[in-house]
KEVEXVEX-295406 format. One line per field, with one value per residue (C-alpha): z, x, y; chain; residue in three letters. Coordinates in steps of 0.1 Angstrom, whole numbers. Layout:
# KEVEXVEX-295406
Z = Z;...
X = X;...
Y = Y;...
chain = A;...
res = ala;...
//
This chain:
# KEVEXVEX-295406
Z = -1468;-1447;-1444;-1412;-1410;-1410;-1383;-1362;-1365;-1354;-1324;-1313;-1317;-1295;-1269;-1268;-1265;-1237;-1219;-1223;-1210;-1180;-1172;-1175;-1152;-1125;-1126;-1142;-1166;-1193;-1180;-1177;-1215;-1228;-1199;-1176;-1193;-1181;-1150;-1156;-1155;-1123;-1103;-1075;-1084;-1051;-1028;-991;-959;-944;-911;-927;-934;-910;-932;-957;-979;-997;-1022;-1036;-1052;-1048;-1010;-995;-961;-942;-916;-894;-871;-835;-809;-826;-834;-867;-863;-887;-896;-902;-881;-856;-828;-827;-836;-842;-877;-885;-884;-901;-933;-934;-927;-955;-978;-968;-974;-1008;-1018;-1007;-1025;-1060;-1086;-1122;-1148;-1178;-1187;-1212;-1224;-1202;-1231;-1226;-1244;-1222;-1191;-1199;-1209;-1177;-1152;-1146;-1161;-1138;-1113;-1087;-1060;-1055;-1027;-1013;-986;-966;-942;-909;-926;-949;-980;-1005;-1007;-1030;-1049;-1074;-1089;-1086;-1117;-1128;-1118;-1146;-1163;-1158;-1127;-1115;-1109;-1078;-1079;-1047;-1027;-1015;-1017;-987;-1000;-1028;-1057;-1058;-1084;-1074;-1090;-1109;-1111;-1133;-1115;-1126;-1104;-1102;-1130;-1147;-1185;-1180;-1167;-1148;-1145;-1110;-1090;-1052;-1028;-1009;-1038;-1030;-994;-1007;-1029;-1001;-977;-1002;-1002;-979;-945;-925;-890;-864;-853;-823;-790;-773;-786;-763;-761;-744;-726;-706;-695;-657;-647;-663;-645;-657;-642;-643;-624;-600;-592;-604;-615;-614;-629;-621;-622;-602;-631;-668;-662;-634;-636;-638;-606;-599;-570;-569;-558;-545;-546;-570;-596;-632;-661;-683;-715;-707;-698;-730;-749;-730;-735;-772;-777;-761;-783;-815;-805;-834;-839;-869;-872;-853;-854;-837;-812;-783;-763;-746;-749;-723;-698;-674;-690;-692;-691;-685;-694;-677;-685;-665;-677;-665;-668;-680;-644;-635;-616;-626;-640;-615;-641;-662;-698;-696;-724;-713;-733;-734;-751;-778;-773;-764;-800;-810;-797;-823;-809;-780;-781;-768;-753;-740;-712;-727;-754;-778;-755;-782;-805;-803;-814;-824;-808;-820;-794;-813;-832;-870;-895;-894;-859;-823;-802;-767;-753;-764;-745;-712;-689;-660;-630;-641;-674;-660;-628;-628;-631;-630;-598;-591;-596;-598;-627;-621;-646;-617;-592;-567;-541;-537;-504;-504;-473;-469;-439;-452;-453;-422;-429;-457;-491;-505;-541;-545;-575;-568;-585;-585;-566;-590;-625;-618;-635;-622;-613;-589;-556;-535;-497;-477;-443;-439;-472;-502;-537;-573;-581;-612;-637;-657;-626;-618;-652;-652;-618;-629;-661;-642;-617;-646;-672;-654;-649;-621;-630;-613;-584;-555;-536;-530;-494;-478;-440;-432;-449;-436;-463;-488;-468;-465;-427;-429;-463;-480;-498;-492;-518;-507;-535;-535;-564;-568;-560;-527;-538;-521;-524;-507;-523;-501;-515;-499;-507;-502;-511;-527;-519;-550;-538;-563;-547;-555;-551;-540;-535;-522;-523;-492;-467;-493;-487;-524;-530;-564;-576;-598;-619;-602;-632;-626;-589;-596;-619;-588;-577;-539;-532;-526;-551;-579;-574;-575;-602;-634;-635;-627;-612;-608;-635;-631;-664;-649;-624;-648;-652;-664;-681;-681;-704;-702;-726;-727;-750;-757;-742;-717;-731;-709;-717;-700;-702;-693;-692;-688;-721;-738;-747;-747;-747;-750;-743;-755;-733;-730;-764;-771;-790;-789;-827;-832;-809;-825;-803;-817;-806;-773;-766;-775;-752;-723;-730;-729;-695;-681;-692;-686;-672;-661;-677;-643;-608;-595;-558;-538;-536;-573;-575;-613;-616;-588;-604;-639;-626;-611;-646;-662;-700;-696;-669;-670;-643;-640;-618;-606;-589;-584;-602;-571;-546;-557;-523;-521;-527;-561;-564;-583;-599;-615;-637;-644;-670;-677;-703;-691;-717;-737;-748;-778;-777;-745;-750;-720;-695;-657;-642;-609;-598;-573;-538;-547;-535;-561;-593;-624;-660;-689;-723;-754;-770;-741;-740;-777;-771;-742;-765;-794;-806;-798;-817;-855;-856;-836
X = 688;670;632;618;592;620;639;608;601;636;633;600;615;645;621;601;632;644;611;611;647;637;607;628;655;631;603;621;591;571;536;525;529;520;500;508;520;501;516;534;515;522;529;508;483;490;520;511;506;471;482;492;455;436;407;383;356;333;308;280;248;259;261;296;303;334;353;382;405;408;428;425;388;372;343;316;319;290;263;241;259;292;291;316;322;325;363;361;347;371;401;391;388;423;438;421;434;469;470;457;479;476;467;461;453;430;425;401;378;341;333;356;343;307;317;337;311;329;304;287;310;297;315;343;369;394;420;440;469;470;480;449;470;452;471;446;417;398;365;352;338;326;340;363;360;398;414;449;462;484;503;505;536;539;523;500;484;459;464;442;425;420;391;396;379;381;394;400;424;414;431;444;441;442;416;432;421;434;432;429;421;398;376;347;347;344;315;296;301;289;295;267;274;293;280;291;258;274;266;296;332;357;386;371;403;399;364;363;326;292;260;227;200;162;134;134;171;207;231;268;297;333;369;398;423;423;437;413;382;348;326;291;293;256;230;251;288;290;314;305;304;333;315;284;305;324;291;279;311;313;276;280;310;292;258;246;216;192;193;206;193;199;171;181;150;152;123;96;91;114;141;133;170;202;237;266;302;333;369;404;428;464;475;452;426;389;372;347;321;305;292;255;231;195;169;133;103;90;53;31;26;63;83;110;134;144;151;187;203;239;249;283;291;268;237;217;217;189;196;171;185;170;156;159;189;189;215;230;223;225;194;197;171;191;222;229;216;202;218;206;226;256;263;290;272;303;311;343;351;389;412;420;447;468;455;482;463;430;416;386;366;335;318;330;367;388;407;412;423;448;460;490;511;548;581;596;630;642;631;622;589;557;531;502;508;481;482;458;460;496;507;520;518;514;479;459;466;434;412;430;422;386;378;393;373;341;347;353;328;298;271;245;209;196;201;179;185;211;203;199;199;188;214;197;170;196;217;245;245;263;279;283;314;338;364;391;413;444;461;499;494;477;441;418;382;360;329;304;279;247;221;183;160;127;93;96;129;150;182;189;224;232;264;277;311;331;307;284;246;241;229;227;215;236;228;235;256;278;282;293;321;339;360;358;369;406;408;397;428;452;478;467;498;486;519;556;568;605;620;655;642;617;623;591;559;529;500;467;439;404;404;441;471;491;523;553;582;615;634;669;673;711;715;683;673;640;627;591;569;533;517;542;558;590;581;613;617;582;586;587;612;604;567;579;600;571;550;573;569;531;533;557;535;500;475;439;411;395;398;366;375;373;336;326;303;300;338;341;315;331;366;355;358;387;393;429;455;491;515;550;578;607;640;670;701;723;698;694;682;655;619;605;581;548;525;492;468;433;409;372;349;323;298;289;318;336;318;330;337;360;374;374;407;425;461;466;472;455;420;412;393;398;387;410;402;398;430;451;434;441;478;478;461;486;500;536;542;543;519;492
Y = 2318;2293;2294;2310;2282;2256;2274;2278;2240;2232;2255;2239;2204;2215;2229;2197;2176;2197;2195;2157;2155;2177;2155;2123;2137;2149;2124;2094;2087;2104;2093;2129;2133;2098;2082;2053;2021;1990;1973;1940;1907;1887;1919;1933;1959;1978;1976;1980;1961;1958;1971;2004;2012;2035;2045;2029;2043;2020;2035;2013;2025;2061;2058;2061;2046;2054;2034;2044;2024;2036;2018;1984;1987;1995;2020;2033;2070;2094;2077;2094;2075;2056;2019;1991;1979;1942;1939;1904;1919;1948;1927;1904;1935;1947;1912;1911;1946;1938;1905;1914;1898;1911;1884;1908;1944;1961;1997;2016;2026;2029;1996;1977;1994;1984;1948;1944;1958;1990;2015;2016;1999;1975;1995;2020;2014;2038;2029;2055;2055;2074;2107;2105;2097;2074;2041;2023;2037;2015;2005;1970;1953;1919;1886;1873;1839;1832;1816;1816;1781;1777;1744;1723;1732;1695;1661;1669;1701;1703;1727;1758;1779;1816;1835;1868;1902;1933;1964;2000;2021;2058;2078;2047;2042;2004;1979;1950;1914;1904;1873;1869;1840;1864;1874;1850;1863;1899;1890;1871;1900;1926;1963;1976;1991;1966;1971;1946;1929;1911;1928;1914;1916;1901;1876;1845;1838;1871;1865;1865;1865;1859;1871;1857;1879;1872;1887;1857;1858;1858;1830;1840;1821;1831;1820;1832;1835;1827;1792;1783;1762;1779;1778;1787;1812;1823;1812;1783;1775;1746;1732;1742;1717;1726;1716;1736;1767;1764;1763;1794;1814;1804;1813;1847;1854;1844;1859;1880;1902;1900;1937;1968;2003;2037;2043;2065;2057;2023;1999;2000;1973;1953;1931;1895;1886;1904;1891;1908;1901;1912;1907;1903;1932;1927;1928;1899;1920;1920;1951;1964;1975;1948;1951;1942;1933;1937;1917;1928;1911;1935;1926;1897;1886;1885;1856;1852;1878;1900;1937;1940;1971;1975;1998;2008;2034;2016;2021;2040;2010;1985;1949;1923;1892;1859;1836;1803;1791;1790;1779;1814;1827;1815;1818;1832;1808;1778;1788;1770;1798;1777;1761;1727;1730;1747;1728;1702;1669;1647;1628;1646;1682;1677;1674;1637;1637;1650;1624;1614;1595;1578;1565;1541;1534;1512;1495;1461;1470;1464;1496;1521;1509;1534;1537;1561;1571;1568;1564;1529;1529;1503;1514;1550;1546;1562;1536;1530;1511;1494;1497;1476;1457;1467;1453;1473;1458;1470;1483;1473;1501;1493;1496;1529;1543;1530;1546;1579;1578;1570;1599;1623;1612;1596;1622;1626;1619;1650;1673;1663;1695;1722;1727;1693;1693;1657;1635;1603;1608;1597;1573;1599;1599;1565;1564;1531;1544;1573;1584;1608;1622;1643;1658;1664;1701;1692;1699;1674;1663;1637;1621;1604;1579;1568;1541;1541;1513;1525;1509;1488;1473;1492;1508;1544;1559;1595;1615;1648;1663;1673;1690;1704;1703;1696;1661;1645;1611;1588;1558;1524;1515;1546;1537;1502;1514;1526;1496;1495;1459;1452;1423;1446;1467;1437;1438;1421;1398;1363;1350;1354;1330;1325;1312;1308;1282;1264;1227;1211;1222;1198;1208;1190;1198;1183;1153;1152;1134;1154;1171;1172;1195;1196;1229;1241;1279;1275;1255;1268;1233;1214;1178;1166;1136;1132;1107;1079;1087;1106;1138;1160;1157;1170;1200;1234;1252;1287;1282;1268;1299;1322;1301;1309;1346;1342;1325;1351;1380;1364;1390;1387;1406;1411;1396;1380;1375;1343;1339;1337;1307;1304;1303;1278;1255;1258;1250;1217;1204;1224;1222;1233;1227;1238;1227;1242;1229;1251;1244;1265;1250;1256;1241;1205;1194;1221;1210;1215;1244;1237;1262;1251;1271;1258;1273;1266;1281;1306;1295;1265;1243;1258;1291;1308;1346;1344;1318;1314;1307;1301;1294;1267;1281;1314;1319;1345;1335;1356;1361;1355;1368;1346;1360;1349;1315;1310;1316;1290;1265;1270;1236;1232;1199;1199;1169;1186
chain = A;A;A;A;A;A;A;A;A;A;A;A;A;A;A;A;A;A;A;A;A;A;A;A;A;A;A;A;A;A;A;A;A;A;A;A;A;A;A;A;A;A;A;A;A;A;A;A;A;A;A;A;A;A;A;A;A;A;A;A;A;A;A;A;A;A;A;A;A;A;A;A;A;A;A;A;A;A;A;A;A;A;A;A;A;A;A;A;A;A;A;A;A;A;A;A;A;A;A;A;A;A;A;A;A;A;A;A;A;A;A;A;A;A;A;A;A;A;A;A;A;A;A;A;A;A;A;A;A;A;A;A;A;A;A;A;A;A;A;A;A;A;A;A;A;A;A;A;A;A;A;A;A;A;A;A;A;A;A;A;A;A;A;A;A;A;A;A;A;A;A;A;A;A;A;A;A;A;A;A;A;A;A;A;A;A;A;A;A;A;A;A;A;A;A;A;A;A;A;A;A;A;A;A;A;A;A;A;A;A;A;A;A;A;A;A;A;A;A;A;A;A;A;A;A;A;A;A;A;A;A;A;A;A;A;A;A;A;A;A;A;A;A;A;A;A;A;A;A;A;A;A;A;A;A;A;A;A;A;A;A;A;A;A;A;A;A;A;A;A;A;A;A;A;A;A;A;A;A;A;A;A;A;A;A;A;A;A;A;A;A;A;A;A;A;A;A;A;A;A;A;A;A;A;A;A;A;A;A;A;A;A;A;A;A;A;A;A;A;A;A;A;A;A;A;A;A;A;A;A;A;A;A;A;A;A;A;A;A;A;A;A;A;A;A;A;A;A;A;A;A;A;A;A;A;A;A;A;A;A;A;A;A;A;A;A;A;A;A;A;A;A;A;A;A;A;A;A;A;A;A;A;A;A;A;A;A;A;A;A;A;A;A;A;A;A;A;A;A;A;A;A;A;A;A;A;A;A;A;A;A;A;A;A;A;A;A;A;A;A;A;A;A;A;A;A;A;A;A;A;A;A;A;A;A;A;A;A;A;A;A;A;A;A;A;A;A;A;A;A;A;A;A;A;A;A;A;A;A;A;A;A;A;A;A;A;A;A;A;A;A;A;A;A;A;A;A;A;A;A;A;A;A;A;A;A;A;A;A;A;A;A;A;A;A;A;A;A;A;A;A;A;A;A;A;A;A;A;A;A;A;A;A;A;A;A;A;A;A;A;A;A;A;A;A;A;A;A;A;A;A;A;A;A;A;A;A;A;A;A;A;A;A;A;A;A;A;A;A;A;A;A;A;A;A;A;A;A;A;A;A;A;A;A;A;A;A;A;A;A;A;A;A;A;A;A;A;A;A;A;A;A;A;A;A;A;A;A;A;A;A;A;A;A;A;A;A;A;A;A;A;A;A;A;A;A;A;A;A;A;A;A;A;A;A;A;A;A;A;A;A;A;A;A;A;A;A;A;A;A;A;A;A;A;A;A;A;A;A;A
res = met;arg;ser;lys;ile;phe;thr;thr;ala;leu;ala;leu;leu;ala;leu;ala;ser;gly;ala;met;ala;phe;leu;his;leu;thr;gln;lys;asp;leu;ser;ser;leu;phe;gly;asp;pro;pro;ala;glu;lys;gly;ser;arg;leu;phe;glu;phe;gln;pro;asn;glu;ile;arg;gly;ile;ile;ile;glu;ala;gly;gly;lys;pro;gln;gly;tyr;glu;glu;arg;gln;gly;gln;trp;leu;leu;lys;gly;gly;ala;ser;pro;asp;arg;ala;asp;tyr;arg;val;leu;glu;ala;leu;leu;ala;phe;ser;ala;asp;leu;thr;ile;leu;asp;ser;phe;pro;ala;asn;glu;asp;asn;lys;lys;ala;met;gly;leu;ser;pro;ala;arg;ala;his;ile;gln;leu;lys;asp;asp;ser;gly;lys;ser;ile;ala;asp;phe;ser;phe;gly;lys;lys;gly;ala;trp;gln;arg;his;ile;pro;ala;pro;asp;gln;tyr;thr;ala;pro;gln;asn;trp;pro;ser;val;tyr;leu;leu;pro;arg;gly;ser;glu;ser;ile;tyr;leu;cys;ser;ser;pro;tyr;leu;asp;asp;ile;leu;val;asn;gly;phe;gly;pro;his;arg;asp;leu;arg;pro;phe;phe;phe;pro;pro;glu;leu;leu;ala;glu;val;thr;ile;ala;arg;pro;asn;gly;asn;leu;val;leu;ala;arg;ser;asn;pro;ala;ala;ala;trp;lys;ile;val;lys;pro;phe;lys;leu;asp;ala;asp;ser;glu;ala;val;ala;glu;leu;val;gly;gly;leu;tyr;lys;leu;thr;ala;lys;thr;ala;ser;asn;lys;pro;ala;pro;pro;ser;gly;glu;pro;ser;leu;gln;leu;gly;leu;arg;phe;phe;ser;leu;asp;gly;ser;val;his;glu;val;pro;val;thr;leu;ser;leu;thr;glu;pro;asn;lys;glu;glu;tyr;ser;tyr;tyr;leu;gly;arg;leu;asp;asp;trp;arg;lys;ser;ile;glu;phe;gln;ile;pro;arg;ser;thr;thr;glu;gln;leu;ile;gly;val;asp;glu;leu;pro;leu;thr;ile;glu;arg;leu;arg;gly;ala;ser;leu;ser;gly;leu;asp;leu;arg;gln;leu;arg;lys;leu;lys;ile;glu;thr;pro;glu;leu;thr;gly;pro;leu;glu;ile;glu;ile;gly;lys;ser;pro;ile;thr;gly;glu;trp;arg;ala;gln;arg;arg;tyr;ala;gly;lys;val;ser;pro;ala;asn;glu;leu;thr;phe;phe;thr;val;lys;lys;ala;leu;thr;glu;glu;lys;ala;leu;ala;ser;val;ser;asp;ser;val;asp;asp;leu;ser;leu;tyr;gly;leu;asp;thr;pro;ile;leu;ser;leu;ser;met;glu;leu;phe;asp;gly;thr;ala;glu;thr;ile;phe;phe;gly;glu;lys;ile;ala;ala;asp;gly;val;pro;his;tyr;tyr;phe;arg;arg;asn;glu;ser;his;thr;val;met;glu;val;glu;ser;ser;ser;phe;tyr;lys;ile;ala;ser;arg;pro;tyr;leu;trp;arg;asp;ala;thr;ile;trp;asn;phe;asn;leu;val;asp;leu;lys;ile;leu;gln;ile;glu;arg;glu;gly;leu;gln;pro;leu;val;leu;asn;tyr;ser;asp;leu;thr;gln;thr;trp;ser;ala;arg;leu;gly;asn;glu;glu;ala;thr;ala;leu;leu;asn;glu;asn;arg;ala;asn;arg;tyr;leu;glu;thr;leu;glu;gly;leu;lys;val;thr;arg;trp;leu;gly;pro;asp;his;glu;pro;ala;ala;arg;ala;leu;gln;asn;pro;val;phe;thr;leu;thr;ala;phe;phe;gln;arg;pro;asp;glu;ser;asn;ala;pro;val;glu;arg;lys;arg;leu;arg;leu;ala;gly;ala;gly;gln;ser;gly;ser;ser;pro;phe;tyr;tyr;gly;gln;val;glu;gly;asp;ser;gln;phe;phe;ile;leu;asp;leu;ala;ser;val;thr;lys;leu;ala;glu;pro;leu;leu;glu;ser;glu
//
């Protein structure tokens, strides 16, 4: 007869086996009996996407702080009044939590907890979804000594080493050493209440209007749509400087308080400065009600900050806004908040990248000088054309670029006045130069320049745009960058050098015998004489062919006009003369055409930085750079 004890043991064993089988069938694991096994190395500690999280609780030092996401904004919970959380810190925390990679695991005994900074923990973090379900819940320990090495994905990217930290999920029997690229950001941000200390929170591209109000008046900047240029609309209608406006908008976006506290009662005294912002709606209209930050000086002895108060749902919060810029914070007083800093100081207020037509008028010109961008009917290329005195010719592309650059980048010295009635005070009743510009979209602008000679004999130059009563002074060097004489707009090509009809080249250089080259384009052959000697055998034909390319594409550095006395004097004794003779092969009875180029140094012999030049039969003198002269002086004979 079997023992009752043995029978009872068998029954208990059968019962336990049945219970384990039931748990395995229903829950697929035995963790409720034996505890969770450690997660695998290399796996994620938590599986979720940051955009699933709607609630965060961070407890540090025994003080929990809750955050909730509403309509795309993170808000602090539990305060006396609603306030915005610093979304940058919270988004970094979510990215950190979703990216935790397990490097190792350790038993969660008391010794390990103390050694790894988890008893007590540095902080406790809980993340919840929109139903309130806990998605991640863990304690934050010490930073680990190990790093996770991330190899470079390609030759252009450096490898990385991600830091690690000890973490203990709630209810887990294992401590995990995890790595994340966001760990250092989390440690820098800390675990205290993450209130957003920026008064303004807005997408800069939707900003439509900025009002800068002071006790002595208002300054208003506005734009008609997000792609339009900013304009000053009050107290005067003026163009705004794009760089200054960008500095202002960026400064307002980044403006951050030293501290913020809940104080329902506003500070006493009138605001020293008010900054009001209005924004575009999605349909393109502008919100009627601005968001305004009022800044008041705290007392006469305190000059380092303003007391700031908003007029929106955060109106019970008082900000300490720094007045001067530090390494960490932007100072309000250093933002461009005055008309002097915000006004457009460039000569033109147009986007001259789209310039189609430029008309130049001066008292000396017999008629308007017009420069127009058009498409060549032969090549289809876009290029500038010069129209003057009934003639149309290619315009100088470098001059066109230089003038556009000057009109865009040269700045006014200062504003004389925004309400000038007597234009004769600045020579603008009879302008010495008028520039009329038209863009491809039809937008037009005219700039008038006037000259006044001071008592000391120094000329001063002034300008105004269109019919504006705003007059500004400009440096004389800026004024002279605007080419107003027809010869300055002449195409840079020196001559029409027809290789097909070329017969003879005669090259005369100071101190050397003349070199005469005979050329046939039909047979591509050369012959040469140096003085009275035959020199064909010495001619390097490769150099000679390159020389023809140089002559065909020869361009001036700058045209000097017909009355340049230094050039005329220098060319009385040229150091280089090239004469070319042309004749059409099928017109043997036609007279031979001759073209002669003369060059002379602009400085002492052998040290000229550039050379004066002139083509026979052309009244215009010009400057040729040293690189071009060097090519013309290249020896063509092997013995040279």
